[in-house]
C-alpha angles and dihedrals in degrees: 000000000000120000091247092051091047092053091050090050093050092046091050091048091053091051091050091051099047100040093080090051092048091051091049093049094049110064113216094214118103124220088257091053093050094049092048092050090048090051092049092047090053093055105286134271095280094049094047091048089059092064109082095174138007124205130186140154129239109187109305094345127092117207121202117183127186124212086235091066105261120130131193124189117193120191126193145070111284124296089014119084112185100168136028127186115190123192117193133164097279107023150017118226133185130200113193115176090337093309105124121198136164116239117223141173120018094356092054092047094051095047092045092050094048090048089058091047093053091044089058093046090250093310122117093243094118092053096056112134093023102070133100122202110235097182139252113315130194125215107181109308094341127088126208136188107232119211127174144189138178119244101178120279097011137057112229119206123195123197117198122191110252093219101051104009093231121139116269105166144009121197123195115197127180147105126275122230086259090060095252123140113256120200124157128173126203111198112192127213119230112292118259136186115264124165089343093308128111104225139141110263093203143017138185118233120198132174121203108268096019135091097241134222138252116230118199124192118222136167094031114190136170136204098012119178104258129183114257091246095042093116094049100052121093100178122142128200111219100140121245134302127208118189128195133157106295096356143082131191122192147115141280110253096181142352139189138182113213115173112305093354136089114195127190117190109212130200091236114119130197089264091056096051091047091052089050089054095234117166133193113280093021111146113232136189113224119204121194113175093324097319114116128203134170119242135185114222125223119185096199135030092234090059094062119110116258116284092248089059094047092048090063090066133302144162110204145165109209142141117287105274094225095054101269122165097249145045123267131213113218131190105195120190092338136117111277101166093117099046100037094076089055095062111120133140110263092010110153118259133181138186128193129187111247 
């Protein structure tokens, strides 16, 4: 065999060997095909169109999503609503204890993207026309179709299972206003039937450098009767607050009784206690429906006595230890038999400086 013929033979053999691998690595499905299969896997266009709104609960927060893309998140223990996040076509707003702000940047992008996802019953229907096909990706033994879009200022990546075309993962990547890298993954559990819808009933959210959190959906409902202006109202319900020099009147917005502790979450914010002129170590008289107790006030969590001191017995009014918006009354290792029966959401409470 001549050298030229031998080279042709070897070249042809190589082509024959690699063509199957090339075919396997290059999926024949188009972006349109993938989106249609995802839509069908999620219930189909007709089924999804029948759902005008989807509601579910994650912990203390109630999510209500409209098929038109709006989203409202209400946080609180009924009938209290301490926080409302409202996602509409052009903006994302938050009302926390009657302090209304507009969310921008990464926060806005994430809420806006999740609103579209819920509106499409966890299909990518609402993202049609915005997506780019990034190819077929392998993670271990599993293969996923990767799609992406840009929701300023983040890149949003979607990973659909190659076997059933349901959503497995969303990745948000961007930069915060402080110039820090932002990357959050949402990994969805297998889809299940709930109220006639095929949706994931949990997902795990993890941010680079953190441990992550599991979110579980409960109380799933569809097509609830909503007021016509439901997705335009930002009102909260946190009771009322009256401030005077050395005194505060308000309401309980939550309470709990873990072992050896009774906690009452008030609707008094940092601004309220500052207006009342309260200072760390002030002695206060708490009144709850005629029952009086003595409290010690602490303006900041780092001013509290050590835990081993508090555990010996204390009655305090201090900021929520996990960074909540309001101040919390705590009875630690003390008798609470008189006040415990008075615990009720929105019950009136009052403190006066002694």
